[in-house]
C-alpha positions as CSV (number, residue, x, y, z in Angstrom):
1,M,85.8,122.9,51.4
2,S,86.9,125.2,54.3
3,E,90.5,126.1,54.7
4,L,92.7,125.1,57.7
5,P,93.2,127.8,60.2
6,E,96.4,130.0,59.9
7,K,97.0,130.1,63.6
8,V,95.8,127.9,66.5
9,L,96.1,128.5,70.2
10,V,96.8,125.4,72.3
11,A,94.9,125.8,75.6
12,N,97.1,123.4,77.5
13,R,100.6,122.8,78.8
14,G,103.4,120.2,79.0
15,E,103.7,117.3,76.7
16,I,100.3,117.5,75.1
17,A,100.8,121.1,74.1
18,V,104.2,120.2,72.5
19,R,102.6,117.2,70.8
20,V,99.7,119.3,69.3
21,M,102.3,121.9,68.1
22,R,104.2,119.2,66.3
23,T,101.2,118.5,64.1
24,L,100.5,122.2,63.6
25,R,104.0,122.7,62.3
26,A,103.6,119.8,59.9
27,L,100.4,121.4,58.6
28,G,102.0,124.8,58.2
29,I,99.9,126.3,60.9
30,A,101.3,128.8,63.4
31,S,101.0,128.0,67.1
32,V,100.2,130.1,70.2
33,A,101.0,128.8,73.7
34,V,99.4,129.9,76.9
35,Y,101.2,129.5,80.2
36,H,101.3,130.2,83.9
37,R,104.5,131.7,85.2
38,E,105.5,128.3,86.7
39,D,105.7,127.1,83.0
40,A,107.4,130.2,81.6
41,D,110.5,128.2,80.8
42,G,108.8,125.1,79.7
43,R,109.3,123.4,76.3
44,A,105.8,124.3,75.0
45,V,106.5,128.0,75.5
46,R,109.9,127.7,73.8
47,E,108.6,125.8,70.8
48,A,105.5,127.9,70.1
49,D,105.5,130.7,67.6
50,E,103.9,133.0,70.2
51,A,103.1,132.7,73.9
52,V,100.7,134.5,76.1
53,E,100.8,134.5,79.9
54,L,97.6,133.6,81.8
55,F,96.8,134.5,85.4
56,G,94.8,132.8,88.1
57,D,94.5,132.3,91.8
58,T,96.3,129.0,91.3
59,P,98.5,127.6,88.5
60,V,95.7,125.3,87.5
61,G,93.3,128.2,87.6
62,A,95.3,130.0,85.0
63,Y,94.6,127.2,82.5
64,L,90.9,127.3,83.3
65,D,90.7,131.1,82.6
66,V,88.2,131.1,79.8
67,P,88.1,134.9,79.4
68,G,91.9,135.0,79.4
69,I,92.1,132.4,76.7
70,V,89.5,134.1,74.6
71,A,91.4,137.4,75.0
72,A,94.7,135.6,74.0
73,C,93.1,134.5,70.8
74,G,92.1,138.1,70.1
75,A,95.5,139.5,70.9
76,T,97.4,137.0,68.7
77,G,94.8,136.5,65.9
78,A,94.4,132.8,66.6
79,S,91.2,131.7,64.9
80,A,91.0,128.2,66.5
81,V,91.8,126.6,69.8
82,H,92.9,123.0,70.5
83,P,92.3,122.1,74.1
84,G,94.5,119.0,74.4
85,F,93.2,116.8,77.3
86,G,92.3,117.7,80.8
87,F,91.6,121.3,81.9
88,L,88.9,122.7,79.5
89,S,89.0,120.0,76.9
90,E,85.5,118.6,77.9
91,N,84.0,121.9,79.0
92,A,80.9,122.7,76.9
93,S,80.7,126.2,78.2
94,F,84.3,126.9,77.0
95,A,83.4,125.7,73.5
96,E,80.4,128.0,73.5
97,A,82.4,131.0,74.7
98,L,84.8,130.4,71.8
99,A,81.9,130.2,69.3
100,E,80.4,133.4,70.6
101,A,83.8,135.1,70.0
102,G,84.0,133.6,66.4
103,I,86.7,131.2,67.4
104,T,86.7,127.5,66.3
105,F,86.9,124.9,69.0
106,I,88.8,121.8,67.8
107,G,86.6,119.2,69.4
108,P,83.1,117.9,69.5
109,P,79.8,119.9,69.8
110,P,78.9,121.2,73.3
111,S,75.7,119.0,73.2
112,A,77.8,115.8,72.8
113,M,80.1,116.9,75.6
114,R,77.2,117.5,77.9
115,S,75.4,114.2,77.2
116,M,78.5,112.1,77.4
117,G,79.9,114.0,80.5
118,D,77.0,112.8,82.6
119,K,77.6,109.1,83.3
120,I,73.9,108.5,83.9
121,E,72.7,110.2,80.8
122,S,75.5,108.6,78.7
123,K,74.7,105.2,79.9
124,R,71.0,105.7,79.0
125,L,72.0,106.9,75.5
126,A,74.4,104.0,75.1
127,A,71.6,101.5,75.9
128,A,69.3,103.2,73.5
129,A,72.0,102.9,70.8
130,G,72.3,99.2,71.4
131,V,75.6,99.4,73.3
132,P,75.7,96.7,76.1
133,T,75.6,98.3,79.5
134,L,76.2,96.8,83.0
135,P,73.1,96.0,85.1
136,G,72.4,98.8,87.6
137,S,70.2,101.7,88.4
138,P,68.9,103.6,85.4
139,D,69.0,106.9,87.2
140,A,70.7,108.5,90.2
141,V,69.7,106.8,93.5
142,S,67.8,109.1,95.8
143,D,69.0,107.8,99.1
144,V,71.1,105.1,100.8
145,E,68.2,102.6,101.2
146,E,67.4,102.8,97.5
147,A,71.0,102.1,96.8
148,V,71.0,99.0,99.0
149,A,67.8,97.7,97.4
150,I,69.1,98.0,93.9
151,A,72.4,96.4,94.9
152,A,70.6,93.5,96.4
153,E,68.5,93.1,93.2
154,I,71.5,93.0,90.8
155,G,73.7,91.1,93.3
156,F,76.8,92.0,95.2
157,P,79.5,93.1,94.7
158,V,78.5,96.4,93.3
159,L,80.2,99.6,92.3
160,M,78.9,103.0,93.6
161,K,79.8,105.6,91.0
162,A,79.5,109.4,90.8
163,S,77.5,110.6,87.8
164,A,79.9,113.5,87.2
165,G,83.0,111.6,88.3
166,G,86.3,110.8,86.7
167,G,89.8,109.7,87.5
168,G,88.6,107.2,90.1
169,K,87.0,109.9,92.3
170,G,83.5,109.1,93.6
171,M,83.9,105.4,93.1
172,R,83.4,102.8,95.9
173,I,83.1,99.0,95.9
174,A,80.5,97.3,98.2
175,N,80.4,93.6,99.0
176,D,77.3,93.7,101.2
177,A,74.5,95.9,102.5
178,A,76.7,97.5,105.2
179,E,79.5,98.4,102.8
180,C,76.9,99.6,100.4
181,R,75.6,102.2,102.9
182,E,79.1,103.4,103.6
183,A,80.0,103.4,99.9
184,F,76.9,105.6,99.1
185,E,77.8,108.2,101.7
186,R,81.5,108.3,100.8
187,A,81.0,108.3,97.0
188,S,78.3,111.0,97.2
189,S,80.3,113.3,99.5
190,E,83.5,112.9,97.4
191,A,81.6,113.6,94.2
192,A,80.0,116.7,95.7
193,A,83.4,118.0,96.9
194,S,85.2,117.2,93.6
195,F,82.6,117.9,91.0
196,G,79.9,119.9,92.7
197,D,77.5,117.1,91.9
198,G,76.8,114.5,94.5
199,R,74.6,112.2,92.4
200,V,75.6,108.6,92.3
201,F,74.3,105.4,90.7
202,V,74.9,101.7,91.3
203,E,76.0,99.0,88.8
204,R,77.4,95.5,88.9
205,F,81.0,95.2,89.8
206,I,83.2,92.9,87.7
207,G,86.1,91.4,89.7
208,R,88.9,91.0,87.0
209,P,87.9,93.1,84.1
210,R,90.0,94.4,81.3
211,H,89.7,98.1,80.4
212,V,89.4,98.3,76.6
213,E,88.5,101.4,74.7
214,V,87.7,102.2,71.0
215,Q,89.0,105.3,69.2
216,V,86.4,106.9,67.0
217,L,86.6,109.7,64.4
218,A,83.6,111.5,63.1
219,D,83.4,114.3,60.5
220,G,80.7,116.9,60.0
221,H,79.4,115.1,56.9
222,G,78.0,112.0,58.5
223,T,81.0,109.7,58.4
224,V,81.9,107.9,61.6
225,L,84.6,105.2,61.9
226,H,86.8,103.6,64.5
227,L,90.5,103.1,64.6
228,G,90.5,99.8,66.6
229,E,91.0,99.4,70.3
230,R,93.5,100.1,73.0
231,E,93.8,98.1,76.2
232,C,94.5,100.3,79.3
233,S,94.1,97.7,82.1
234,I,97.4,98.4,83.9
235,Q,96.2,101.0,86.4
236,R,96.9,102.3,89.8
237,R,94.1,104.0,91.7
238,Y,92.0,104.0,88.5
239,Q,94.7,105.9,86.7
240,K,96.2,104.3,83.6
241,V,99.9,103.5,83.6
242,I,100.5,101.3,80.6
243,E,98.4,101.2,77.4
244,E,98.7,99.1,74.3
245,S,97.1,98.6,70.9
246,P,95.8,96.2,69.9
247,S,94.5,94.4,73.0
248,P,95.9,90.8,73.5
249,A,92.4,89.7,74.5
250,I,90.5,90.9,71.4
251,D,90.0,88.9,68.2
252,A,88.9,90.2,64.9
253,E,85.2,89.4,65.6
254,T,85.1,91.1,69.0
255,R,87.0,94.1,67.5
256,A,84.4,94.5,64.8
257,A,81.6,94.2,67.4
258,M,83.1,96.7,69.8
259,G,83.9,99.1,66.9
260,A,80.4,98.9,65.6
261,T,78.9,99.7,69.0
262,A,81.3,102.6,69.5
263,V,80.4,104.0,66.1
264,A,76.6,103.6,66.8
265,L,77.0,105.6,70.0
266,A,78.9,108.4,68.3
267,Q,76.2,108.6,65.6
268,A,73.4,108.6,68.2
269,V,74.8,111.7,70.0
270,G,75.7,113.6,66.8
271,Y,79.4,113.3,67.6
272,V,82.0,115.2,65.5
273,S,85.8,115.1,66.0
274,A,87.9,112.4,67.8
275,G,86.5,110.6,70.8
276,T,86.9,107.4,72.8
277,V,84.3,104.9,73.9
278,E,85.6,103.1,77.0
279,M,84.4,99.6,77.8
280,I,84.8,96.9,80.4
281,L,85.7,93.4,79.0
282,D,84.7,90.5,81.2
283,E,86.6,87.2,81.4
284,D,84.0,85.5,79.3
285,G,84.4,88.0,76.4
286,S,81.4,90.1,77.2
287,F,81.9,93.8,77.0
288,Y,80.0,96.7,78.5
289,F,79.9,100.5,78.1
290,L,81.8,102.4,80.7
291,E,81.9,106.0,79.4
292,M,82.8,108.2,76.5
293,N,85.6,110.7,76.6
294,T,84.9,113.6,74.3
295,R,88.5,114.6,73.8
296,L,91.9,113.4,72.7
297,Q,93.1,110.7,75.0
298,V,96.5,110.6,76.8
299,E,97.1,107.2,75.2
300,H,96.3,108.2,71.6
301,P,100.0,107.6,70.5
302,V,99.6,103.8,70.5
303,T,96.7,104.1,68.0
304,E,98.7,106.5,65.8
305,L,101.7,104.1,65.8
306,V,99.6,101.0,64.7
307,T,97.4,102.8,62.2
308,G,99.7,105.5,60.9
309,I,96.9,108.1,61.3
310,D,97.7,111.5,62.9
311,I,94.6,111.9,65.1
312,V,95.4,115.5,65.9
313,A,95.7,116.3,62.2
314,E,92.3,114.7,61.6
315,Q,90.8,116.8,64.5
316,I,92.0,120.0,62.9
317,R,90.8,119.0,59.4
318,I,87.4,118.0,60.8
319,A,87.0,121.3,62.7
320,A,87.8,123.1,59.4
321,G,84.8,121.3,57.8
322,E,86.8,118.8,55.8
323,P,85.4,115.3,55.4
324,L,87.5,112.3,56.4
325,S,89.7,111.3,53.5
326,F,89.5,107.5,54.2
327,G,86.9,104.9,55.1
328,Q,86.6,102.1,57.6
329,D,88.1,99.6,55.2
330,D,91.2,101.7,54.8
331,V,92.0,101.5,58.5
332,R,94.7,98.9,59.1
333,M,96.4,97.9,62.3
334,D,100.1,97.2,61.7
335,G,102.1,95.5,64.4
336,W,101.9,96.4,68.1
337,A,102.4,99.5,70.2
338,I,102.8,99.9,73.9
339,E,103.0,103.2,75.9
340,A,104.2,103.8,79.4
341,R,103.4,106.9,81.4
342,V,106.5,108.4,83.1
343,Y,105.5,110.0,86.3
344,A,107.4,112.1,88.9
345,E,106.4,109.8,91.7
346,D,107.9,107.3,94.1
347,A,106.4,104.0,93.0
348,D,108.1,102.3,95.9
349,N,106.5,104.6,98.4
350,D,102.8,104.2,97.6
351,F,103.2,106.2,94.4
352,M,103.8,109.4,96.3
353,P,104.2,112.4,93.9
354,A,107.7,113.8,93.8
355,I,109.0,117.3,93.1
356,G,112.4,118.7,92.2
357,R,114.4,120.6,89.6
358,L,115.3,118.5,86.6
359,G,119.1,118.2,86.1
360,L,120.1,115.9,83.3
361,V,117.3,115.0,80.9
362,R,117.8,112.3,78.3
363,F,115.1,110.5,76.4
364,P,115.6,107.5,74.2
365,A,115.4,107.3,70.4
366,G,115.7,104.6,67.9
367,E,113.6,102.3,65.6
368,G,110.0,102.1,66.8
369,I,110.5,104.5,69.7
370,R,108.3,107.6,70.3
371,V,108.6,110.0,73.2
372,D,106.0,112.7,74.0
373,H,107.3,115.1,76.6
374,G,107.3,118.8,77.6
375,V,110.2,119.2,79.9
376,V,113.6,120.8,79.7
377,E,116.7,120.7,81.9
378,G,116.5,123.1,84.8
379,Q,112.7,123.0,84.9
380,Q,111.0,122.7,88.3
381,V,108.7,119.7,88.6
382,S,105.9,121.3,90.6
383,A,103.2,119.8,92.8
384,S,100.8,122.2,91.2
385,F,100.1,119.9,88.2
386,D,99.6,116.2,87.4
387,P,102.9,114.4,87.9
388,M,103.1,112.9,84.4
389,I,106.4,114.0,82.8
390,A,106.4,112.1,79.6
391,K,105.0,109.2,77.6
392,V,107.5,106.6,76.2
393,A,106.0,104.4,73.5
394,A,107.4,101.5,71.4
395,H,106.1,100.0,68.2
396,G,107.1,96.5,66.9
397,A,106.0,93.9,64.4
398,T,104.9,91.8,67.4
399,R,103.9,92.4,71.0
400,A,107.1,90.8,72.2
401,E,109.2,93.1,70.1
402,A,107.2,96.1,71.3
403,I,107.7,95.0,74.9
404,A,111.5,94.5,74.4
405,R,111.9,97.9,72.7
406,L,109.9,99.7,75.5
407,R,111.9,98.0,78.3
408,D,115.1,99.1,76.6
409,A,113.8,102.6,76.1
410,L,112.8,103.0,79.7
411,R,116.2,101.9,80.8
412,R,117.7,104.6,78.7
413,T,115.4,107.3,80.0
414,V,117.3,109.7,82.3
415,L,115.5,112.3,84.5
416,L,117.8,113.4,87.3
417,G,116.6,115.8,89.9
418,T,113.4,114.0,90.9
419,V,112.1,110.5,91.5
420,T,110.4,108.8,88.6
421,N,108.6,105.5,88.0
422,T,110.7,104.3,85.1
423,A,112.2,101.3,87.0
424,Y,108.8,100.3,88.2
425,L,107.4,100.4,84.7
426,E,110.2,98.2,83.5
427,R,109.4,95.7,86.2
428,V,105.8,95.6,85.1
429,L,106.8,95.0,81.5
430,A,109.1,92.2,82.6
431,H,106.5,90.4,84.6
432,P,105.7,87.0,82.9
433,D,101.9,87.6,83.2
434,F,102.2,90.8,81.4
435,A,104.3,89.2,78.7
436,A,101.6,86.5,78.4
437,G,98.9,89.1,78.0
438,E,97.3,88.1,81.3
439,T,96.3,91.7,82.2
440,H,93.4,93.1,84.2
441,T,92.6,96.3,86.2
442,N,93.8,94.7,89.4
443,F,97.2,93.6,87.9
444,L,99.4,96.0,89.9
445,A,97.7,95.2,93.2
446,V,97.7,91.4,92.7
447,H,101.4,91.4,91.7
448,A,102.5,94.1,94.2
449,E,105.0,91.8,95.9
450,A,106.6,90.6,92.7
451,L,106.8,94.2,91.4
452,A,108.6,95.5,94.5
453,P,112.2,96.6,93.9
454,V,115.2,94.5,94.7
455,P,117.5,96.3,97.2
456,A,120.7,97.5,95.7
457,D,123.8,95.5,96.8
458,A,126.8,97.0,98.4
459,D,128.8,97.5,95.2
460,V,125.9,99.4,93.6
461,E,125.5,101.6,96.7
462,R,129.3,102.4,96.6
463,C,129.0,103.4,92.9
464,L,126.1,105.7,93.7
465,V,128.1,107.4,96.4
466,A,131.1,107.8,94.1
467,A,128.9,109.2,91.4
468,A,127.4,111.8,93.8
469,A,130.9,112.8,95.0
470,L,132.2,113.2,91.4
471,A,129.1,115.0,90.1
472,S,129.8,118.4,88.6
473,P,128.7,121.4,90.7
474,R,127.9,123.4,87.5
475,Y,124.3,122.2,87.6
476,D,123.8,124.2,90.8
477,Q,125.4,127.2,89.1
478,R,122.7,127.1,86.3
479,L,119.9,127.6,88.8
480,A,118.5,131.2,88.6
481,A,117.6,131.1,92.2
482,P,119.5,128.4,94.1
483,E,117.5,126.7,96.8
484,P,118.9,126.5,100.4
485,L,120.2,122.9,99.8
486,A,121.8,123.9,96.5
487,S,125.1,124.6,98.1
488,M,125.4,121.0,99.0
489,G,125.8,120.1,95.4
490,S,124.8,116.5,94.8
491,W,124.4,115.7,98.5
492,R,121.3,115.7,100.5
493,P,120.6,115.0,104.2
């Protein structure tokens, strides 16, 4: 059996870097952080055993600097790299560059990343493995008239999707031939601009679907198993906001069927490491393959909370050549877990991203509460990166208990200095349809009016003004380089 690495470089930033380092410490493995100067005072840099600065034309570009990361491994003696999620986590060329340098990539084989990273190819492989797929074009459509013809054959509405897309980019809904022509042009141009690949395909659009995904683990000895499902239907602009495990819509029989298809797909592509097979669940209980994410998911904490399995630890052991130490029958789902993504954004202003320097930072603790975050007081929330600040999750014996604990945790989350969506998240959790498990991917849009904030009354506004007047000016004195408005203390125009 191979030994675990002595030192691992975490090629990421923020909360996921901190989360990976937590497991590294538990396994007795030294950690190396990489950072752009904007993150020099971040929590990940502070908690790592070593840190190496990366350079790039942009802050994001620094984290995409493959030669720089390889050089950092050489300089620090890190023998393995964990990519987290985002950035280079699904970049097959990055994994190959590490291999050429004799460095272990803690993730799947490049071949699996390439086959699953192309939505057309992954859909073809899924169908061959017996995974149900939505009716649609088997290949990229060559022109707009072919797209219209295929759409008419499978029936409107349809979804035009970029083959190399992700995060909602390169996706357009069409309800008739005219909209189909427009959707083809817009999806294709957006995909070309975002991913350098303008290929699109057409598939049937389901009006009120649930987004359900299955977590899989596969070792290098032929064992592939699943850890149950997560529901991620609460989304805005195709970005997940609240996730839970298990799904309130899945029974034991459907769970077994979805898990079996996810395992079959992973086996078909020779998958190794942790991965997620995402599916669409129709109102009649039918499910269809959506895509496979060949990396650790943002929402993995809910699976860890209900199964008790450290997915990052399993990734590290698998990459070291160890076999999984448990089988499918050993996986148990205990209770319920729900996670909310805390964003620096104004949910009451069309979810506009927000920036600012964090003043007071307080995260909740208590029974069943887990918080993954990578911020510290005085840190600048930058527009350079994704606005997610933290993930607050709650576990309970029942779904109702998990909801109650998460609502309380969000109320106790304090992030002063910027605008966050914590109040909005609490309103979503409080909605009676959410409590009843009546969720779908259009939930936030359908209930937009009910989720709008209630204006503060006069007494509350007077309290806010008094709080601002009494706020200590010492926060401004802590700033290394005060901004022009800093002299105004807690006041702003």
